[in-house]
C-alpha positions as CSV (number, residue, x, y, z in Angstrom):
1,M,0.0,0.0,0.0
2,H,1.6,3.3,-1.1
3,Q,1.2,6.3,1.1
4,N,2.3,9.9,0.5
5,A,5.1,11.1,2.7
6,L,4.0,11.8,6.3
7,T,5.2,15.4,6.1
8,E,3.1,16.1,3.0
9,T,-0.3,15.2,4.6
10,P,-2.7,18.1,5.4
11,A,-2.9,17.1,9.1
12,Y,0.9,17.1,9.4
13,Q,1.1,20.6,7.9
14,A,-1.6,21.8,10.2
15,L,0.2,20.3,13.2
16,L,3.4,22.1,12.1
17,R,1.5,25.4,12.2
18,H,-0.1,24.5,15.6
19,H,3.3,23.5,17.0
20,A,4.6,27.1,16.4
21,E,2.0,28.2,19.1
22,A,2.2,25.1,21.3
23,S,5.9,25.2,21.6
24,Q,5.5,28.5,23.6
25,W,3.1,27.0,26.1
26,Q,4.1,26.4,29.7
27,L,2.5,23.4,31.3
28,R,2.1,25.1,34.7
29,D,0.1,27.8,33.0
30,L,-2.2,25.3,31.3
31,F,-3.1,24.0,34.8
32,D,-3.5,27.5,36.3
33,P,-7.1,28.7,36.5
34,R,-5.8,32.3,36.8
35,Q,-4.5,32.1,33.2
36,V,-7.5,33.7,31.4
37,G,-8.3,31.8,28.2
38,S,-5.6,29.1,28.5
39,G,-5.9,27.7,32.1
40,Q,-7.7,24.4,32.4
41,P,-8.1,23.4,36.0
42,D,-10.1,20.4,34.8
43,R,-7.2,19.0,32.7
44,F,-7.0,15.9,34.9
45,S,-10.6,14.8,34.2
46,R,-10.4,16.1,30.6
47,Y,-7.2,14.3,29.7
48,S,-7.4,10.9,31.4
49,L,-9.2,7.7,30.8
50,E,-9.5,4.0,32.0
51,A,-9.3,0.9,29.9
52,A,-8.8,-2.8,30.6
53,G,-8.0,-2.1,34.3
54,L,-5.4,0.6,33.6
55,F,-5.8,4.4,34.2
56,L,-3.9,6.9,32.0
57,D,-3.3,10.5,33.1
58,Y,-2.0,12.4,30.0
59,S,-2.9,15.9,31.3
60,K,0.8,16.8,31.8
61,N,1.5,17.0,28.1
62,R,1.9,20.1,25.9
63,I,-1.6,19.7,24.4
64,D,-5.0,21.2,24.2
65,D,-8.2,20.1,22.5
66,T,-6.9,21.4,19.1
67,T,-3.7,19.4,19.5
68,L,-5.6,16.2,20.1
69,S,-8.0,16.8,17.3
70,L,-5.2,17.4,14.8
71,L,-3.3,14.3,16.0
72,M,-6.4,12.1,15.6
73,T,-7.0,13.6,12.1
74,L,-3.4,12.6,11.3
75,A,-4.0,9.1,12.6
76,R,-7.1,8.8,10.3
77,E,-5.2,10.2,7.3
78,R,-2.5,7.6,7.8
79,G,-5.1,4.8,7.9
80,V,-4.6,3.6,11.5
81,E,-8.1,2.2,11.8
82,A,-7.9,0.3,8.5
83,H,-4.4,-1.0,9.3
84,R,-5.6,-2.1,12.8
85,D,-8.6,-4.0,11.3
86,A,-6.3,-5.7,8.7
87,M,-4.0,-7.0,11.5
88,F,-6.9,-8.4,13.6
89,S,-8.4,-10.1,10.5
90,G,-5.2,-11.9,9.6
91,E,-4.2,-10.0,6.5
92,R,-0.5,-10.3,5.7
93,I,0.5,-6.9,6.9
94,N,4.1,-8.0,7.4
95,N,4.8,-7.4,3.7
96,T,8.5,-8.1,3.6
97,E,8.1,-11.6,5.0
98,D,4.5,-12.1,3.6
99,R,3.1,-13.0,7.0
100,S,0.1,-12.3,9.1
101,V,0.6,-10.6,12.4
102,L,-1.6,-12.4,15.0
103,H,-0.1,-12.2,18.5
104,T,-3.6,-11.0,19.4
105,A,-4.9,-14.5,18.5
106,L,-2.7,-16.0,21.2
107,R,-4.8,-14.4,23.9
108,A,-8.2,-14.7,22.2
109,P,-10.8,-16.8,24.1
110,R,-11.5,-20.4,23.2
111,N,-14.9,-19.7,21.7
112,S,-13.6,-17.2,19.1
113,R,-12.5,-18.1,15.6
114,L,-10.0,-16.8,13.1
115,V,-9.1,-18.7,9.9
116,V,-5.5,-18.1,8.6
117,N,-4.2,-20.1,5.7
118,G,-7.2,-22.4,5.9
119,Q,-6.6,-23.2,9.6
120,D,-8.5,-21.9,12.7
121,A,-5.6,-20.1,14.4
122,V,-7.5,-19.8,17.7
123,A,-8.2,-23.5,17.9
124,E,-4.5,-24.3,17.2
125,V,-3.5,-21.8,19.9
126,H,-5.8,-23.5,22.5
127,A,-4.6,-26.9,21.6
128,V,-1.0,-25.9,22.5
129,L,-2.2,-24.0,25.6
130,D,-4.0,-27.2,26.8
131,R,-0.7,-29.2,26.3
132,M,1.2,-26.5,28.2
133,S,-1.4,-26.6,31.0
134,A,-1.0,-30.4,31.5
135,F,2.8,-30.1,31.5
136,V,2.9,-27.2,33.9
137,E,0.7,-29.1,36.3
138,R,3.0,-32.1,36.3
139,V,6.1,-30.0,37.0
140,R,4.5,-27.7,39.6
141,S,2.9,-30.6,41.5
142,G,6.1,-32.6,41.6
143,Q,4.9,-35.4,39.3
144,W,7.6,-34.6,36.8
145,R,10.7,-36.3,38.0
146,G,14.3,-36.1,37.0
147,R,16.8,-38.8,36.4
148,S,17.2,-39.7,40.1
149,G,13.5,-39.5,40.9
150,K,13.6,-36.0,42.4
151,A,11.2,-33.2,41.6
152,V,12.3,-30.1,39.7
153,T,13.7,-27.2,41.8
154,D,15.2,-25.0,39.0
155,V,14.0,-24.1,35.6
156,V,16.6,-22.6,33.1
157,N,15.2,-20.9,30.0
158,I,17.7,-20.8,27.1
159,G,16.7,-18.4,24.4
160,I,17.5,-14.9,23.1
161,G,15.7,-11.8,22.1
162,G,11.9,-12.3,22.4
163,S,12.5,-15.8,23.6
164,D,14.3,-14.4,26.6
165,L,13.3,-10.8,27.3
166,G,9.5,-11.4,27.5
167,P,9.6,-14.5,29.8
168,E,12.2,-13.1,32.1
169,M,10.6,-9.8,32.4
170,V,7.2,-11.3,33.2
171,C,8.5,-13.9,35.6
172,R,10.3,-11.2,37.6
173,A,7.3,-8.8,37.4
174,L,5.0,-11.5,38.8
175,R,7.3,-13.0,41.3
176,S,4.6,-12.5,44.0
177,F,2.6,-15.2,42.2
178,A,5.4,-17.6,41.7
179,H,5.7,-21.2,42.9
180,P,7.7,-21.0,46.2
181,G,9.6,-24.3,45.4
182,L,10.8,-23.3,41.9
183,A,13.7,-21.0,41.0
184,F,13.9,-19.5,37.5
185,H,17.0,-18.6,35.5
186,F,17.4,-17.1,32.1
187,V,20.4,-17.5,29.7
188,A,20.6,-15.5,26.5
189,N,24.1,-14.2,26.0
190,V,26.4,-16.3,23.9
191,D,29.1,-15.0,26.3
192,G,29.9,-18.2,28.3
193,H,29.9,-16.2,31.6
194,D,26.1,-16.0,31.4
195,L,25.5,-19.8,31.2
196,D,28.4,-20.5,33.6
197,A,26.9,-18.3,36.3
198,V,23.6,-20.2,36.1
199,L,25.1,-23.7,35.9
200,S,27.2,-22.9,39.0
201,K,23.9,-22.5,41.0
202,V,21.9,-25.5,39.9
203,N,21.8,-29.2,40.4
204,P,21.6,-31.4,37.3
205,E,19.4,-33.9,39.1
206,T,16.7,-31.3,39.7
207,T,17.0,-28.8,36.8
208,L,14.7,-28.5,33.9
209,F,16.0,-26.7,30.8
210,V,13.6,-25.0,28.4
211,V,15.3,-24.5,25.0
212,A,13.4,-21.8,23.1
213,S,14.1,-21.6,19.4
214,K,11.5,-21.8,16.6
215,T,13.9,-23.3,14.1
216,F,16.2,-24.9,16.7
217,T,19.1,-23.4,14.8
218,T,19.5,-19.9,16.4
219,R,23.3,-19.7,16.9
220,E,23.4,-18.2,20.3
221,T,20.6,-20.3,21.7
222,M,21.9,-23.6,20.3
223,M,25.4,-23.0,21.5
224,N,24.2,-22.4,25.0
225,A,21.8,-25.4,24.8
226,Q,24.6,-27.7,23.6
227,S,26.9,-26.5,26.4
228,A,24.1,-27.1,28.9
229,R,23.6,-30.6,27.4
230,A,27.3,-31.3,27.7
231,W,27.3,-30.1,31.3
232,F,24.3,-32.4,32.1
233,L,26.0,-35.4,30.4
234,R,29.0,-35.1,32.7
235,T,26.9,-36.8,35.4
236,G,23.9,-38.1,33.4
237,S,23.2,-40.3,30.4
238,E,21.7,-39.4,27.0
239,A,18.7,-41.6,28.0
240,D,18.1,-39.1,30.8
241,L,18.1,-36.0,28.6
242,A,14.3,-36.1,27.9
243,K,13.7,-35.8,31.7
244,H,15.6,-32.6,31.9
245,F,15.2,-30.8,28.6
246,V,12.0,-29.6,26.8
247,A,11.7,-27.4,23.7
248,V,9.7,-24.5,22.4
249,S,10.2,-25.1,18.7
250,T,8.7,-26.3,15.4
251,N,11.7,-28.4,14.2
252,T,10.8,-31.9,15.4
253,D,13.8,-33.6,13.8
254,A,16.3,-31.2,15.4
255,V,14.5,-31.5,18.8
256,R,14.6,-35.3,18.7
257,S,18.2,-35.3,17.6
258,F,19.1,-33.2,20.6
259,G,17.6,-35.8,22.9
260,I,14.2,-34.1,23.7
261,D,11.0,-36.1,23.4
262,P,8.9,-34.5,20.7
263,E,5.9,-34.9,23.1
264,N,7.6,-32.2,25.2
265,M,8.0,-29.8,22.2
266,F,5.6,-26.9,22.3
267,P,5.2,-25.2,18.9
268,F,4.2,-21.7,17.8
269,W,3.6,-20.1,14.4
270,D,5.3,-17.9,11.8
271,W,2.7,-15.3,12.5
272,V,4.1,-14.8,16.0
273,G,7.1,-12.4,16.0
274,G,9.7,-13.0,18.6
275,R,9.1,-9.7,20.5
276,Y,5.3,-10.5,20.5
277,S,5.7,-14.1,21.6
278,V,5.5,-14.2,25.4
279,W,1.8,-15.0,25.0
280,S,2.7,-18.2,23.1
281,A,4.6,-21.4,24.2
282,I,7.5,-19.0,24.6
283,G,5.8,-18.1,27.8
284,L,6.1,-21.6,29.1
285,P,8.5,-20.4,31.9
286,V,5.9,-17.9,32.9
287,A,3.2,-20.5,33.2
288,L,5.6,-22.7,35.2
289,A,6.3,-19.9,37.5
290,I,2.9,-18.5,38.2
291,G,0.7,-21.5,37.4
292,F,-1.6,-21.9,34.4
293,E,-4.7,-20.2,35.8
294,N,-2.6,-17.1,36.5
295,F,-1.1,-17.4,33.0
296,R,-4.7,-17.5,31.6
297,Q,-5.4,-14.3,33.5
298,F,-2.3,-12.8,32.0
299,L,-3.7,-13.6,28.5
300,D,-7.1,-12.3,29.5
301,G,-5.6,-8.9,30.6
302,A,-4.0,-8.5,27.1
303,H,-7.2,-9.6,25.4
304,G,-9.1,-6.9,27.4
305,M,-6.7,-4.3,25.9
306,D,-7.1,-5.8,22.5
307,L,-10.9,-5.3,22.7
308,H,-10.5,-1.7,23.8
309,F,-7.9,-1.0,21.1
310,R,-10.2,-2.6,18.4
311,S,-13.4,-0.9,19.4
312,A,-12.8,2.5,21.2
313,P,-12.9,5.6,19.1
314,L,-9.5,7.1,18.5
315,E,-10.1,10.1,20.8
316,R,-10.7,7.7,23.8
317,N,-8.4,4.9,22.7
318,M,-5.5,4.5,25.2
319,P,-2.9,2.9,22.8
320,V,-3.8,5.5,20.1
321,L,-3.5,8.4,22.6
322,L,-0.1,7.2,23.8
323,A,1.1,6.7,20.3
324,M,0.0,10.0,18.9
325,L,1.4,11.9,21.9
326,G,4.7,10.1,21.0
327,I,4.3,11.3,17.4
328,W,3.8,14.8,18.7
329,Y,7.1,14.8,20.6
330,R,9.1,12.7,18.1
331,N,8.1,14.5,14.9
332,F,7.3,18.0,16.0
333,F,9.4,18.6,19.1
334,H,12.1,16.3,17.7
335,S,12.6,14.4,21.0
336,G,15.0,11.6,20.3
337,S,14.2,9.4,23.2
338,I,11.5,8.4,25.8
339,S,12.2,7.3,29.3
340,I,10.2,4.6,31.1
341,A,9.9,5.0,34.8
342,P,8.1,2.1,36.6
343,Y,7.7,2.9,40.3
344,H,7.6,-0.8,41.1
345,Q,10.8,-2.9,41.7
346,D,9.3,-6.0,40.1
347,L,9.0,-4.0,36.8
348,G,12.8,-3.6,36.8
349,Q,13.1,-5.2,33.4
350,F,10.1,-3.5,31.7
351,A,12.2,-0.7,30.1
352,A,14.5,-3.3,28.6
353,Y,11.5,-5.3,27.3
354,L,10.1,-2.1,25.7
355,Q,13.5,-1.4,24.1
356,Q,13.1,-4.5,21.9
357,L,9.4,-4.0,21.4
358,D,9.7,-0.4,20.2
359,M,13.2,-0.1,18.8
360,E,13.2,-3.4,16.8
361,S,9.7,-2.7,15.5
362,N,10.0,1.0,14.5
363,G,13.7,1.6,14.2
364,K,13.3,1.8,10.4
365,R,14.5,4.3,7.8
366,V,12.4,3.2,4.8
367,S,8.7,2.8,4.3
368,R,6.7,-0.3,3.8
369,S,7.3,0.1,0.0
370,G,11.0,0.7,0.5
371,Q,11.1,4.5,0.0
372,A,13.4,6.6,2.2
373,L,11.5,8.3,4.9
374,Q,11.5,12.1,5.4
375,A,10.5,12.1,9.0
376,E,12.0,10.7,12.2
377,T,10.8,7.2,13.3
378,G,11.2,5.2,16.5
379,P,12.8,7.0,19.5
380,V,15.4,5.5,21.8
381,V,13.7,3.8,24.7
382,W,15.4,3.7,28.1
383,G,14.8,3.8,31.8
384,D,14.9,2.0,35.1
385,V,12.8,1.7,38.2
386,G,11.8,5.1,39.4
387,T,13.5,5.9,42.7
388,N,16.8,4.4,41.4
389,G,16.5,6.6,38.3
390,Q,15.9,9.7,40.5
391,H,19.4,9.3,41.9
392,A,21.0,8.6,38.5
393,Y,19.7,10.2,35.3
394,F,16.8,12.3,36.5
395,Q,19.3,15.2,36.7
396,L,19.4,15.2,32.9
397,L,15.7,14.9,32.7
398,H,15.1,17.9,34.9
399,Q,17.9,20.3,33.9
400,G,19.5,18.9,30.8
401,T,19.3,20.4,27.3
402,D,17.1,17.7,25.8
403,I,13.4,17.3,26.4
404,V,12.7,13.6,27.2
405,P,9.1,12.6,27.7
406,V,8.6,10.2,30.6
407,D,6.0,7.4,31.2
408,F,5.5,6.9,34.9
409,I,4.0,3.5,35.8
410,A,2.8,2.6,39.3
411,A,0.5,0.2,41.2
412,L,-1.8,1.8,43.8
413,K,-1.4,-1.2,46.1
414,P,1.7,-3.3,46.8
415,T,2.0,-7.1,46.8
416,H,4.2,-7.0,50.0
417,A,3.2,-6.4,53.6
418,L,6.0,-4.0,54.6
419,P,4.4,-0.9,56.3
420,G,5.0,2.6,55.0
421,H,7.1,1.8,51.9
422,H,4.3,2.1,49.3
423,A,3.1,5.6,50.3
424,V,6.7,6.8,50.1
425,L,7.1,5.2,46.7
426,L,3.9,6.7,45.3
427,A,4.7,10.1,46.7
428,N,8.0,10.1,44.8
429,C,6.3,9.0,41.6
430,F,3.6,11.8,41.8
431,A,6.1,14.4,42.9
432,Q,8.4,13.7,40.0
433,S,5.7,14.1,37.5
434,E,4.6,17.4,39.2
435,A,8.2,18.6,39.3
436,F,8.7,17.9,35.6
437,M,5.6,19.8,34.8
438,R,6.0,22.8,37.1
439,G,9.7,23.3,37.5
440,K,10.9,26.1,39.7
441,D,11.4,29.5,38.3
442,A,14.0,32.2,39.2
443,G,11.5,34.1,41.4
444,E,10.7,31.0,43.4
445,V,14.4,30.1,43.8
446,H,15.3,33.7,44.8
447,A,12.5,33.7,47.5
448,E,13.7,30.3,48.8
449,L,17.3,31.4,49.1
450,K,16.3,34.7,50.6
451,A,14.3,32.9,53.3
452,Q,17.5,31.0,54.1
453,K,19.1,34.5,54.8
454,L,21.9,34.0,52.3
455,P,23.8,37.1,51.2
456,D,22.8,38.6,47.8
457,E,26.0,37.7,46.1
458,Q,25.7,34.0,47.1
459,I,22.1,34.1,45.9
460,A,23.1,35.5,42.6
461,A,25.8,32.7,42.2
462,L,23.5,29.9,43.2
463,L,20.3,31.0,41.5
464,P,20.9,29.7,37.9
465,H,22.0,26.3,39.2
466,K,18.8,25.9,41.2
467,V,16.3,26.9,38.5
468,F,14.3,24.0,37.0
469,P,12.8,24.9,33.7
470,G,9.9,22.5,34.0
471,N,7.6,22.2,31.1
472,R,8.7,18.6,30.7
473,P,5.9,16.3,29.5
474,S,4.9,13.0,31.1
475,N,2.2,10.4,31.2
476,T,1.2,8.4,34.3
477,I,-0.2,4.9,34.0
478,L,-1.8,3.4,37.1
479,M,-3.0,-0.1,38.0
480,E,-4.7,-1.3,41.1
481,S,-1.9,-3.7,41.8
482,L,0.6,-5.6,39.7
483,T,-1.4,-8.8,38.9
484,P,-1.1,-11.1,35.9
485,T,-4.2,-9.4,34.4
486,A,-2.8,-5.9,34.9
487,L,0.6,-6.8,33.5
488,G,-1.1,-8.4,30.4
489,A,-3.0,-5.3,29.7
490,L,0.1,-3.1,30.2
491,I,2.2,-5.0,27.7
492,A,-0.6,-5.1,25.2
493,L,-1.0,-1.3,25.6
494,Y,2.5,-0.7,24.5
495,E,2.3,-3.3,21.7
496,H,-0.6,-1.4,20.2
497,K,1.1,1.9,20.8
498,V,4.0,0.8,18.8
499,F,1.7,-0.6,16.1
500,V,-0.1,2.8,15.7
501,Q,3.1,4.7,15.4
502,G,4.4,2.2,12.8
503,A,1.2,2.8,10.8
504,V,1.6,6.6,11.0
505,W,5.2,6.4,9.9
506,N,4.3,3.8,7.3
507,V,7.0,1.3,8.4
508,N,6.7,-2.4,8.7
509,S,6.8,-2.9,12.5
510,F,7.1,-6.7,12.3
511,D,10.4,-7.4,10.5
512,Q,13.9,-6.8,11.9
513,W,16.4,-7.0,9.1
514,G,18.7,-4.8,11.0
515,V,19.8,-7.6,13.2
516,E,21.1,-9.7,10.4
517,L,24.2,-8.0,9.0
518,G,26.4,-8.3,12.1
519,K,25.3,-11.9,12.6
520,V,26.4,-12.8,9.1
521,L,29.7,-11.1,9.4
522,A,30.3,-12.8,12.8
523,K,30.0,-16.2,11.0
524,N,33.0,-15.1,8.8
525,I,35.0,-13.8,11.7
526,E,34.6,-16.7,14.1
527,P,36.8,-19.1,12.1
528,E,39.4,-16.4,11.6
529,I,39.7,-16.0,15.4
530,N,40.1,-19.7,15.8
531,G,42.3,-20.3,12.7
532,A,44.4,-18.8,9.9
533,P,43.9,-15.1,9.2
534,R,42.6,-13.7,6.0
535,P,44.1,-10.1,6.0
536,E,42.4,-9.3,2.7
537,A,38.9,-10.0,4.1
538,H,38.5,-6.9,6.3
539,D,39.6,-3.3,7.0
540,S,42.7,-2.7,9.1
541,S,40.7,-2.1,12.3
542,T,38.8,-5.4,12.1
543,N,41.9,-7.3,11.1
544,G,43.8,-5.8,14.0
545,L,41.1,-6.8,16.5
546,I,40.9,-10.3,15.1
547,A,44.7,-10.7,15.4
548,R,44.8,-9.6,19.0
549,A,41.9,-11.9,19.9
550,R,43.6,-14.9,18.1
551,A,46.9,-14.2,19.9
552,A,45.2,-14.0,23.3
553,L,43.1,-17.2,22.9
554,S,46.1,-19.2,21.6
555,S,48.5,-18.2,24.3
């Protein structure tokens, strides 16, 4: 589908003209009822909404009703609704790989139906979920026994990218729901220190390995899996492998050759992208950790957000609002990054998860039809848990030269029983969003320093360092507590946000060719590190690095 350049659309041009005015606004003035004509004391109720158990406050953004109207016009001009409907109906919107995009089918209820390539995708999904449920029950109940008759105590997931980031993030986020007798470990890095650190903690007699690779050929994953296999065989036999290794894959022959019983192979489909796969059999470690009923609630939470995204008008559609606010800052304020600030320790890996979801999806420089884009696309996504970030990089966010929009995420109730902590946590979260919005002007700083009875010359010296410009935009997303349902909805919210932005930018959000080149070159360099050099093969820098590595490893 050919689209005109984003910058040529009428709504984009209207937004450019509007931005000339909006860029002069001060957020504190927009909230101030004393500002005649511009103050909106009802901004909180005007610019907030609830969906699928989540609450979004987007009032601390440099927007008014005109801004939102123009952004929604732009979304419609870019075909967001048609593109959304095409995804949900199973059309092959991943045009470079000629695939449907149906992660939403992974969380569809059993009684729904979606035919893809002549097969009912939902029925296939639930057949795998039923197999997963039976397996999870055997492991969690202790019926599954290792080679010496002992129950499983440790689960090691071996995967990379979407086969690692999703399951690990969710297992850590939902640790309050985890089986108390099972410990979970995740290995992704081909760096042997990663696997070595895990193997040093576990007992081969009570460890279950989950090898997650669709093709069972992913270089990093299979190297780690083969090393784990060799480690196991130091004390066990090949006949015992099937008691300690299971697979998430579609390559039955390779799985069987490895020593895994194909009965313990859990498949998924080519219409499931890696970064959208935690809802599939890739989520097996999650189901093992929290139990299958909780895993179903995780899927239900995502489905609830799917229903909202599919049916709500754009003006009251949470993923669309988040996405179009992101477009506003990326393309009109030219903000190069967005910071994710979860005020919940168990969401410590959420920013890393969103890095892959967003940057691998929309980090593109050409359109769906292969034309060079004239507007910026995906921003850099970064962040950490909130109070840790406050004592690290929030300095840049408050007083740096770049404007970095922030998404604050918090749960209103904790899943721990320690008194006092949660009120302090939430106070910090809300205070930071207020501080970013209000700032502290020179007059306020001067009055504060004067009250401290500092001499005038010291006040003059200190004043510019203590001014906070404010006017820094943020969103706040709240949930009642961090449950499987709430987390499912939260992840789906960001999935659909990324989708909408990809539609506006006219990029294919579901391929990732950018990861390939370095991997191909690595295959050429690896034998050179281990063997004879080929000085004509590379530039002088790469040749020099290879030579130093070869010398170190051979000494």
